[in-house]
A tleap script that builds the chain and sets N, CA, C and O, in Angstrom:
source leaprc.protein.ff14SB
mol = sequence {
  NMET SER ILE LYS GLU THR ILE GLU ASN GLU
  LEU LYS SER ASN ASP VAL VAL LEU PHE MET
  LYS GLY THR PRO GLN PHE PRO GLN CYS GLY
  PHE SER GLY GLN VAL ILE GLN ILE LEU ASP
  HIE VAL GLY VAL GLY TYR LYS GLY LEU ASN
  VAL LEU GLU SER PRO GLU LEU ARG ASP GLY
  ILE LYS THR TYR SER SER TRP PRO THR ILE
  PRO GLN LEU TYR VAL LYS GLY GLU PHE ILE
  GLY GLY CYS ASP ILE VAL ARG GLU MET PHE
  GLN ALA GLY GLU LEU GLN LYS LEU LEU SER
  ASP LYS GLY ILE ALA PHE ASN THR PRO ALA
  SER CALA
}
set mol.1.N position { -10.381 38.712 48.386 }
set mol.1.CA position { -9.095 39.182 47.771 }
set mol.1.C position { -8.123 38.260 48.577 }
set mol.1.O position { -8.142 38.383 49.802 }
set mol.2.N position { -7.154 37.221 47.931 }
set mol.2.CA position { -6.572 36.270 48.610 }
set mol.2.C position { -5.158 36.858 49.262 }
set mol.2.O position { -5.015 38.047 48.976 }
set mol.3.N position { -4.153 36.346 50.015 }
set mol.3.CA position { -3.342 36.659 50.714 }
set mol.3.C position { -2.070 37.262 49.270 }
set mol.3.O position { -1.388 38.253 49.007 }
set mol.4.N position { -2.275 36.360 48.889 }
set mol.4.CA position { -1.075 36.413 47.571 }
set mol.4.C position { -1.493 37.706 46.726 }
set mol.4.O position { -0.657 38.466 46.236 }
set mol.5.N position { -3.027 37.891 46.594 }
set mol.5.CA position { -3.333 38.725 45.829 }
set mol.5.C position { -2.947 40.352 46.499 }
set mol.5.O position { -2.540 41.404 46.005 }
set mol.6.N position { -3.290 39.934 47.760 }
set mol.6.CA position { -2.926 41.223 48.366 }
set mol.6.C position { -1.535 41.745 48.524 }
set mol.6.O position { -1.453 42.969 48.635 }
set mol.7.N position { -0.365 41.020 48.557 }
set mol.7.CA position { 0.756 40.902 48.770 }
set mol.7.C position { 1.186 41.556 47.095 }
set mol.7.O position { 1.856 42.582 46.978 }
set mol.8.N position { 0.700 40.810 45.969 }
set mol.8.CA position { 1.013 41.121 44.988 }
set mol.8.C position { 0.391 42.689 44.665 }
set mol.8.O position { 0.807 43.279 43.668 }
set mol.9.N position { -0.324 43.139 45.294 }
set mol.9.CA position { -0.860 44.557 45.068 }
set mol.9.C position { -0.005 45.372 45.451 }
set mol.9.O position { 0.438 46.314 44.793 }
set mol.10.N position { 0.330 45.011 46.719 }
set mol.10.CA position { 1.363 45.957 47.718 }
set mol.10.C position { 2.679 46.295 46.588 }
set mol.10.O position { 3.273 47.310 46.223 }
set mol.11.N position { 2.745 44.866 46.289 }
set mol.11.CA position { 4.505 45.025 45.225 }
set mol.11.C position { 4.186 46.071 44.044 }
set mol.11.O position { 4.971 46.927 43.636 }
set mol.12.N position { 3.037 45.862 43.631 }
set mol.12.CA position { 2.873 46.781 42.332 }
set mol.12.C position { 2.353 48.229 42.618 }
set mol.12.O position { 2.226 49.151 41.813 }
set mol.13.N position { 2.113 48.209 43.821 }
set mol.13.CA position { 1.495 49.703 44.371 }
set mol.13.C position { 2.958 50.777 44.913 }
set mol.13.O position { 3.015 52.003 45.006 }
set mol.14.N position { 3.884 49.850 45.157 }
set mol.14.CA position { 5.110 50.404 46.022 }
set mol.14.C position { 6.490 50.001 45.270 }
set mol.14.O position { 6.920 48.848 45.228 }
set mol.15.N position { 7.102 51.103 44.697 }
set mol.15.CA position { 8.366 50.777 44.641 }
set mol.15.C position { 9.273 49.740 45.538 }
set mol.15.O position { 9.701 48.663 45.122 }
set mol.16.N position { 9.448 50.199 46.656 }
set mol.16.CA position { 10.110 49.460 47.869 }
set mol.16.C position { 9.232 49.177 48.612 }
set mol.16.O position { 8.180 49.815 48.648 }
set mol.17.N position { 9.500 48.099 49.402 }
set mol.17.CA position { 8.642 47.288 49.995 }
set mol.17.C position { 9.358 46.235 51.141 }
set mol.17.O position { 10.089 45.271 50.914 }
set mol.18.N position { 8.878 46.773 52.461 }
set mol.18.CA position { 9.825 46.036 53.801 }
set mol.18.C position { 8.882 44.808 54.281 }
set mol.18.O position { 8.192 45.426 55.091 }
set mol.19.N position { 8.456 43.645 54.314 }
set mol.19.CA position { 7.744 43.197 55.246 }
set mol.19.C position { 8.303 42.749 56.029 }
set mol.19.O position { 9.109 41.870 55.725 }
set mol.20.N position { 8.125 43.176 57.534 }
set mol.20.CA position { 9.022 43.506 58.700 }
set mol.20.C position { 8.081 42.951 59.999 }
set mol.20.O position { 6.953 42.466 59.911 }
set mol.21.N position { 8.811 43.148 61.127 }
set mol.21.CA position { 8.023 42.380 62.149 }
set mol.21.C position { 8.156 44.099 63.119 }
set mol.21.O position { 9.176 44.543 63.646 }
set mol.22.N position { 6.873 44.700 63.087 }
set mol.22.CA position { 6.926 46.000 63.876 }
set mol.22.C position { 6.394 46.855 62.810 }
set mol.22.O position { 5.711 46.434 61.877 }
set mol.23.N position { 6.736 48.064 62.991 }
set mol.23.CA position { 6.438 49.097 62.110 }
set mol.23.C position { 7.877 50.005 61.951 }
set mol.23.O position { 8.786 49.937 62.777 }
set mol.24.N position { 7.909 50.829 60.787 }
set mol.24.CA position { 9.376 51.263 60.572 }
set mol.24.C position { 9.525 52.313 61.987 }
set mol.24.O position { 10.710 52.422 62.303 }
set mol.25.N position { 8.796 52.919 62.684 }
set mol.25.CA position { 8.848 53.815 63.673 }
set mol.25.C position { 8.992 52.893 64.998 }
set mol.25.O position { 9.430 53.330 66.062 }
set mol.26.N position { 8.554 51.527 64.785 }
set mol.26.CA position { 8.499 50.945 65.855 }
set mol.26.C position { 9.182 49.350 65.588 }
set mol.26.O position { 8.643 48.465 66.252 }
set mol.27.N position { 9.841 49.102 65.058 }
set mol.27.CA position { 10.481 47.509 64.904 }
set mol.27.C position { 10.711 46.904 66.126 }
set mol.27.O position { 11.203 47.281 67.189 }
set mol.28.N position { 10.201 45.801 65.685 }
set mol.28.CA position { 9.968 44.601 66.842 }
set mol.28.C position { 10.834 43.677 66.840 }
set mol.28.O position { 10.779 42.732 67.627 }
set mol.29.N position { 11.756 43.827 65.949 }
set mol.29.CA position { 13.011 42.612 65.779 }
set mol.29.C position { 14.206 43.589 65.210 }
set mol.29.O position { 14.179 44.556 64.448 }
set mol.30.N position { 15.278 42.910 65.920 }
set mol.30.CA position { 16.335 43.765 65.961 }
set mol.30.C position { 16.697 43.722 64.394 }
set mol.30.O position { 17.286 44.700 63.934 }
set mol.31.N position { 16.385 42.671 63.566 }
set mol.31.CA position { 16.798 42.532 61.918 }
set mol.31.C position { 15.785 43.438 61.227 }
set mol.31.O position { 16.204 43.989 60.209 }
set mol.32.N position { 14.465 43.706 61.612 }
set mol.32.CA position { 13.834 44.315 60.962 }
set mol.32.C position { 14.495 45.788 61.240 }
set mol.32.O position { 14.891 46.511 60.326 }
set mol.33.N position { 14.557 46.126 62.605 }
set mol.33.CA position { 15.649 47.354 62.577 }
set mol.33.C position { 16.687 47.741 61.844 }
set mol.33.O position { 16.811 48.869 61.367 }
set mol.34.N position { 17.475 46.822 61.724 }
set mol.34.CA position { 18.642 47.117 60.779 }
set mol.34.C position { 18.532 47.308 59.517 }
set mol.34.O position { 19.476 47.792 58.891 }
set mol.35.N position { 17.395 46.975 58.924 }
set mol.35.CA position { 16.999 47.275 57.546 }
set mol.35.C position { 16.403 48.421 57.480 }
set mol.35.O position { 16.523 49.092 56.454 }
set mol.36.N position { 15.681 48.852 58.501 }
set mol.36.CA position { 15.107 50.158 58.475 }
set mol.36.C position { 16.010 51.398 58.516 }
set mol.36.O position { 15.839 52.427 57.863 }
set mol.37.N position { 17.076 51.121 59.453 }
set mol.37.CA position { 18.369 52.008 59.544 }
set mol.37.C position { 18.689 52.013 58.192 }
set mol.37.O position { 18.479 53.076 57.607 }
set mol.38.N position { 19.248 50.879 57.408 }
set mol.38.CA position { 19.803 50.997 56.194 }
set mol.38.C position { 19.039 51.664 55.100 }
set mol.38.O position { 19.634 52.435 54.348 }
set mol.39.N position { 18.034 51.474 54.986 }
set mol.39.CA position { 16.900 52.441 53.947 }
set mol.39.C position { 16.761 53.530 54.469 }
set mol.39.O position { 16.589 54.319 53.539 }
set mol.40.N position { 16.729 54.071 55.433 }
set mol.40.CA position { 16.593 55.393 56.344 }
set mol.40.C position { 18.121 56.123 55.649 }
set mol.40.O position { 18.195 57.104 54.910 }
set mol.41.N position { 19.154 55.327 56.142 }
set mol.41.CA position { 20.573 56.160 55.622 }
set mol.41.C position { 20.632 56.398 54.331 }
set mol.41.O position { 21.113 57.411 53.822 }
set mol.42.N position { 19.999 55.195 53.588 }
set mol.42.CA position { 20.163 55.518 52.269 }
set mol.42.C position { 19.240 56.617 52.053 }
set mol.42.O position { 19.764 57.651 51.639 }
set mol.43.N position { 18.143 56.628 52.216 }
set mol.43.CA position { 17.341 57.906 52.200 }
set mol.43.C position { 16.188 57.585 51.013 }
set mol.43.O position { 15.816 58.517 50.299 }
set mol.44.N position { 15.632 56.220 50.826 }
set mol.44.CA position { 14.670 55.610 50.130 }
set mol.44.C position { 13.160 55.851 50.743 }
set mol.44.O position { 12.955 55.820 51.956 }
set mol.45.N position { 12.166 56.086 49.808 }
set mol.45.CA position { 11.070 55.773 50.484 }
set mol.45.C position { 10.498 54.455 50.484 }
set mol.45.O position { 10.621 53.867 49.409 }
set mol.46.N position { 10.018 53.951 51.227 }
set mol.46.CA position { 9.608 52.459 51.476 }
set mol.46.C position { 8.464 52.405 52.035 }
set mol.46.O position { 8.268 53.331 52.821 }
set mol.47.N position { 7.126 51.217 51.857 }
set mol.47.CA position { 6.384 51.023 52.880 }
set mol.47.C position { 6.666 49.779 53.459 }
set mol.47.O position { 6.973 48.758 52.845 }
set mol.48.N position { 6.534 49.930 54.826 }
set mol.48.CA position { 6.514 48.787 55.622 }
set mol.48.C position { 5.416 48.081 56.240 }
set mol.48.O position { 4.489 48.638 56.829 }
set mol.49.N position { 5.547 46.876 56.090 }
set mol.49.CA position { 4.159 46.051 56.505 }
set mol.49.C position { 4.447 45.078 57.923 }
set mol.49.O position { 5.469 44.413 58.097 }
set mol.50.N position { 3.622 45.144 58.602 }
set mol.50.CA position { 3.949 44.814 59.930 }
set mol.50.C position { 3.187 43.602 59.890 }
set mol.50.O position { 2.008 43.666 60.239 }
set mol.51.N position { 3.820 42.169 59.405 }
set mol.51.CA position { 3.710 40.620 59.462 }
set mol.51.C position { 2.893 40.320 60.716 }
set mol.51.O position { 1.989 39.485 60.760 }
set mol.52.N position { 3.340 41.158 61.828 }
set mol.52.CA position { 2.694 40.494 63.583 }
set mol.52.C position { 1.368 40.903 63.433 }
set mol.52.O position { 0.605 40.228 64.124 }
set mol.53.N position { 0.718 41.956 62.632 }
set mol.53.CA position { -0.681 42.179 62.500 }
set mol.53.C position { -1.595 41.275 62.043 }
set mol.53.O position { -2.747 41.223 62.474 }
set mol.54.N position { -0.986 40.284 60.871 }
set mol.54.CA position { -1.689 39.215 60.395 }
set mol.54.C position { -1.195 38.119 60.254 }
set mol.54.O position { -0.129 38.146 59.640 }
set mol.55.N position { -1.725 36.609 60.753 }
set mol.55.CA position { -0.731 35.709 60.641 }
set mol.55.C position { -0.574 35.372 59.224 }
set mol.55.O position { 0.507 35.085 58.710 }
set mol.56.N position { -1.950 35.430 58.478 }
set mol.56.CA position { -2.044 35.028 57.147 }
set mol.56.C position { -0.856 35.685 56.510 }
set mol.56.O position { -0.048 34.930 55.969 }
set mol.57.N position { -0.580 37.228 56.484 }
set mol.57.CA position { 0.301 37.898 56.028 }
set mol.57.C position { 1.848 37.496 56.286 }
set mol.57.O position { 2.764 37.746 55.503 }
set mol.58.N position { 1.978 36.795 57.583 }
set mol.58.CA position { 3.355 36.562 57.965 }
set mol.58.C position { 3.628 35.156 57.159 }
set mol.58.O position { 4.700 35.013 56.570 }
set mol.59.N position { 2.649 34.140 57.147 }
set mol.59.CA position { 2.819 32.861 56.491 }
set mol.59.C position { 3.140 33.281 55.069 }
set mol.59.O position { 4.137 32.872 54.473 }
set mol.60.N position { 2.054 34.301 54.442 }
set mol.60.CA position { 1.843 34.086 53.415 }
set mol.60.C position { 3.175 34.823 52.709 }
set mol.60.O position { 3.437 34.198 51.682 }
set mol.61.N position { 3.912 35.706 52.868 }
set mol.61.CA position { 4.754 36.426 52.567 }
set mol.61.C position { 5.844 35.005 52.383 }
set mol.61.O position { 6.090 34.596 51.249 }
set mol.62.N position { 6.313 34.476 53.343 }
set mol.62.CA position { 7.224 33.329 53.413 }
set mol.62.C position { 6.684 32.322 52.257 }
set mol.62.O position { 7.625 31.874 51.601 }
set mol.63.N position { 5.722 31.967 51.942 }
set mol.63.CA position { 5.346 30.754 50.748 }
set mol.63.C position { 5.453 31.757 49.615 }
set mol.63.O position { 5.770 31.235 48.547 }
set mol.64.N position { 5.260 33.105 49.585 }
set mol.64.CA position { 4.959 34.128 48.201 }
set mol.64.C position { 6.557 33.687 47.798 }
set mol.64.O position { 6.842 32.937 46.864 }
set mol.65.N position { 7.477 34.298 48.675 }
set mol.65.CA position { 8.806 34.527 48.404 }
set mol.65.C position { 9.882 33.285 48.296 }
set mol.65.O position { 10.963 33.274 47.707 }
set mol.66.N position { 9.212 32.202 49.084 }
set mol.66.CA position { 9.935 30.790 49.356 }
set mol.66.C position { 11.119 31.026 50.272 }
set mol.66.O position { 11.968 30.140 50.367 }
set mol.67.N position { 11.217 31.968 50.839 }
set mol.67.CA position { 11.897 32.405 52.216 }
set mol.67.C position { 11.501 32.524 53.375 }
set mol.67.O position { 10.578 33.223 53.794 }
set mol.68.N position { 12.433 31.601 54.123 }
set mol.68.CA position { 11.473 31.506 55.612 }
set mol.68.C position { 11.582 32.346 56.701 }
set mol.68.O position { 11.144 32.088 57.821 }
set mol.69.N position { 12.270 33.533 56.317 }
set mol.69.CA position { 12.243 34.415 57.538 }
set mol.69.C position { 12.013 35.761 57.132 }
set mol.69.O position { 12.179 36.075 55.954 }
set mol.70.N position { 11.623 36.645 58.045 }
set mol.70.CA position { 11.242 38.054 58.103 }
set mol.70.C position { 12.327 38.992 58.645 }
set mol.70.O position { 12.648 38.668 59.788 }
set mol.71.N position { 12.989 40.059 58.170 }
set mol.71.CA position { 12.228 40.900 57.108 }
set mol.71.C position { 12.401 40.357 55.678 }
set mol.71.O position { 13.036 39.306 55.581 }
set mol.72.N position { 11.977 40.865 54.675 }
set mol.72.CA position { 11.933 40.692 53.415 }
set mol.72.C position { 11.619 41.805 52.551 }
set mol.72.O position { 10.480 42.269 52.601 }
set mol.73.N position { 12.560 42.346 51.686 }
set mol.73.CA position { 12.761 43.215 51.037 }
set mol.73.C position { 12.676 43.448 49.843 }
set mol.73.O position { 13.655 43.120 49.172 }
set mol.74.N position { 11.598 44.037 49.189 }
set mol.74.CA position { 11.258 44.028 47.746 }
set mol.74.C position { 11.661 45.168 47.004 }
set mol.74.O position { 11.806 46.108 47.785 }
set mol.75.N position { 11.883 45.460 45.930 }
set mol.75.CA position { 12.324 46.488 44.968 }
set mol.75.C position { 11.628 46.140 43.695 }
set mol.75.O position { 11.841 45.084 43.099 }
set mol.76.N position { 10.630 47.230 43.218 }
set mol.76.CA position { 10.110 47.183 42.062 }
set mol.76.C position { 9.563 45.838 41.940 }
set mol.76.O position { 9.542 45.509 40.754 }
set mol.77.N position { 9.045 44.804 42.832 }
set mol.77.CA position { 8.185 44.082 42.826 }
set mol.77.C position { 9.285 42.596 43.159 }
set mol.77.O position { 8.790 41.498 43.409 }
set mol.78.N position { 10.500 42.783 43.112 }
set mol.78.CA position { 11.559 41.761 42.832 }
set mol.78.C position { 12.142 41.451 44.243 }
set mol.78.O position { 12.901 42.299 44.711 }
set mol.79.N position { 11.835 40.162 45.087 }
set mol.79.CA position { 12.590 40.016 46.152 }
set mol.79.C position { 13.953 40.075 45.993 }
set mol.79.O position { 14.619 39.505 45.129 }
set mol.80.N position { 14.409 40.944 47.056 }
set mol.80.CA position { 15.834 41.206 47.306 }
set mol.80.C position { 16.663 40.453 48.328 }
set mol.80.O position { 17.863 40.213 48.202 }
set mol.81.N position { 16.011 40.156 49.203 }
set mol.81.CA position { 16.570 39.298 50.418 }
set mol.81.C position { 16.007 39.863 52.062 }
set mol.81.O position { 15.212 40.751 52.371 }
set mol.82.N position { 16.738 39.000 52.810 }
set mol.82.CA position { 16.319 39.455 54.189 }
set mol.82.C position { 17.650 40.441 54.808 }
set mol.82.O position { 18.445 41.078 54.117 }
set mol.83.N position { 17.620 40.357 56.169 }
set mol.83.CA position { 18.763 41.389 56.873 }
set mol.83.C position { 20.211 41.251 56.152 }
set mol.83.O position { 20.736 42.126 55.463 }
set mol.84.N position { 20.770 39.916 56.465 }
set mol.84.CA position { 21.996 39.945 55.911 }
set mol.84.C position { 22.151 40.373 54.291 }
set mol.84.O position { 23.011 41.146 53.871 }
set mol.85.N position { 21.192 39.742 53.523 }
set mol.85.CA position { 21.955 40.213 52.482 }
set mol.85.C position { 21.637 41.499 52.013 }
set mol.85.O position { 22.404 41.964 51.170 }
set mol.86.N position { 20.600 42.231 52.399 }
set mol.86.CA position { 20.698 43.660 52.335 }
set mol.86.C position { 21.701 44.405 53.299 }
set mol.86.O position { 21.888 45.595 53.043 }
set mol.87.N position { 22.289 43.924 54.245 }
set mol.87.CA position { 23.291 44.551 54.721 }
set mol.87.C position { 24.515 44.624 54.034 }
set mol.87.O position { 25.326 45.530 53.843 }
set mol.88.N position { 24.426 43.129 53.628 }
set mol.88.CA position { 26.160 42.915 52.378 }
set mol.88.C position { 25.984 43.865 51.147 }
set mol.88.O position { 26.943 44.544 50.780 }
set mol.89.N position { 24.795 43.926 50.511 }
set mol.89.CA position { 24.979 44.620 49.599 }
set mol.89.C position { 24.612 45.943 50.050 }
set mol.89.O position { 24.474 46.574 49.002 }
set mol.90.N position { 24.385 46.691 50.981 }
set mol.90.CA position { 24.494 48.104 51.397 }
set mol.90.C position { 25.986 48.480 51.567 }
set mol.90.O position { 26.454 49.468 51.001 }
set mol.91.N position { 26.611 47.787 52.244 }
set mol.91.CA position { 27.918 47.730 52.677 }
set mol.91.C position { 28.663 47.672 51.327 }
set mol.91.O position { 29.469 48.601 51.298 }
set mol.92.N position { 28.695 47.088 50.430 }
set mol.92.CA position { 29.246 47.015 49.095 }
set mol.92.C position { 28.849 47.746 47.882 }
set mol.92.O position { 29.246 47.581 46.728 }
set mol.93.N position { 27.739 48.834 48.489 }
set mol.93.CA position { 27.265 49.791 47.370 }
set mol.93.C position { 26.342 49.305 46.297 }
set mol.93.O position { 25.923 49.984 45.359 }
set mol.94.N position { 26.012 47.744 46.608 }
set mol.94.CA position { 25.309 47.237 45.594 }
set mol.94.C position { 23.808 47.522 45.763 }
set mol.94.O position { 23.080 47.304 44.795 }
set mol.95.N position { 23.303 47.972 46.862 }
set mol.95.CA position { 21.849 48.212 46.919 }
set mol.95.C position { 21.518 49.775 46.173 }
set mol.95.O position { 20.547 50.104 45.492 }
set mol.96.N position { 22.608 50.499 46.551 }
set mol.96.CA position { 22.226 51.823 46.149 }
set mol.96.C position { 22.445 51.817 44.166 }
set mol.96.O position { 21.968 52.547 43.297 }
set mol.97.N position { 23.365 50.646 44.113 }
set mol.97.CA position { 23.316 50.559 42.282 }
set mol.97.C position { 21.771 50.366 42.297 }
set mol.97.O position { 20.987 51.294 42.096 }
set mol.98.N position { 21.339 48.866 42.595 }
set mol.98.CA position { 20.152 48.457 42.456 }
set mol.98.C position { 19.278 49.534 42.652 }
set mol.98.O position { 19.090 49.780 41.461 }
set mol.99.N position { 18.673 50.274 43.180 }
set mol.99.CA position { 17.894 51.353 43.341 }
set mol.99.C position { 18.393 52.134 42.584 }
set mol.99.O position { 17.362 52.671 42.179 }
set mol.100.N position { 19.270 52.676 42.014 }
set mol.100.CA position { 19.734 53.635 40.924 }
set mol.100.C position { 19.103 53.053 39.562 }
set mol.100.O position { 18.239 53.619 38.892 }
set mol.101.N position { 19.694 51.832 39.290 }
set mol.101.CA position { 19.412 51.008 38.037 }
set mol.101.C position { 17.598 50.807 37.907 }
set mol.101.O position { 17.195 50.819 36.744 }
set mol.102.N position { 16.896 50.691 38.617 }
set mol.102.CA position { 15.893 50.258 39.116 }
set mol.102.C position { 14.716 52.045 38.784 }
set mol.102.O position { 13.492 52.144 38.694 }
set mol.103.N position { 15.425 52.753 38.726 }
set mol.103.CA position { 15.075 54.303 38.893 }
set mol.103.C position { 14.348 54.827 39.972 }
set mol.103.O position { 13.503 55.714 39.855 }
set mol.104.N position { 14.634 54.348 40.900 }
set mol.104.CA position { 13.950 54.635 42.773 }
set mol.104.C position { 14.955 55.982 43.267 }
set mol.104.O position { 16.128 55.724 43.536 }
set mol.105.N position { 14.664 56.834 43.331 }
set mol.105.CA position { 15.240 58.547 43.871 }
set mol.105.C position { 15.718 57.781 45.251 }
set mol.105.O position { 15.037 56.972 45.881 }
set mol.106.N position { 16.764 58.131 45.502 }
set mol.106.CA position { 17.491 57.903 46.860 }
set mol.106.C position { 18.398 59.173 47.296 }
set mol.106.O position { 18.769 59.924 46.393 }
set mol.107.N position { 18.799 59.472 48.726 }
set mol.107.CA position { 19.806 60.571 48.727 }
set mol.107.C position { 20.824 59.654 49.904 }
set mol.107.O position { 20.525 59.301 51.044 }
set mol.108.N position { 21.711 59.507 49.375 }
set mol.108.CA position { 22.900 58.666 50.276 }
set mol.108.C position { 23.533 59.896 50.764 }
set mol.108.O position { 23.858 60.844 50.050 }
set mol.109.N position { 23.678 59.814 51.973 }
set mol.109.CA position { 24.305 61.144 52.699 }
set mol.109.C position { 25.842 61.042 52.184 }
set mol.109.O position { 26.078 60.038 51.511 }
set mol.110.N position { 26.800 61.838 52.380 }
set mol.110.CA position { 27.925 62.203 51.621 }
set mol.110.C position { 28.741 61.695 52.530 }
set mol.110.O position { 28.397 61.966 53.681 }
set mol.111.N position { 29.937 60.897 52.402 }
set mol.111.CA position { 30.640 60.050 53.468 }
set mol.111.C position { 31.362 61.087 54.080 }
set mol.111.O position { 31.557 62.111 53.425 }
set mol.112.N position { 31.824 60.988 55.310 }
set mol.112.CA position { 32.799 61.987 55.914 }
set mol.112.C position { 34.251 61.913 55.614 }
set mol.112.O position { 35.027 62.729 56.110 }
savepdb mol mol.pdb
quit
């Protein structure tokens, strides 16, 4: 299976996928950590894939998305963006709307 097929299989098998440095339990980059915090705060389930475990995956996802940096967030197979885009979408309420529009369950904690 080619790296492109591997990536496509992950995106088809999981509604929300984060290609990241490290794991959700132990991020190895501040930007990956920020996206994890946002996803956890929103309360959405996701699959984290550690690009540091595979140079082929690390290079392959950059080619696949035509986006040069990690992390990369995908929702229902659609590339959403990296840390800055995800953070801006979250702050504007757009990430939550996107998840809702795509039919993905999440639990946003009540605001204080």
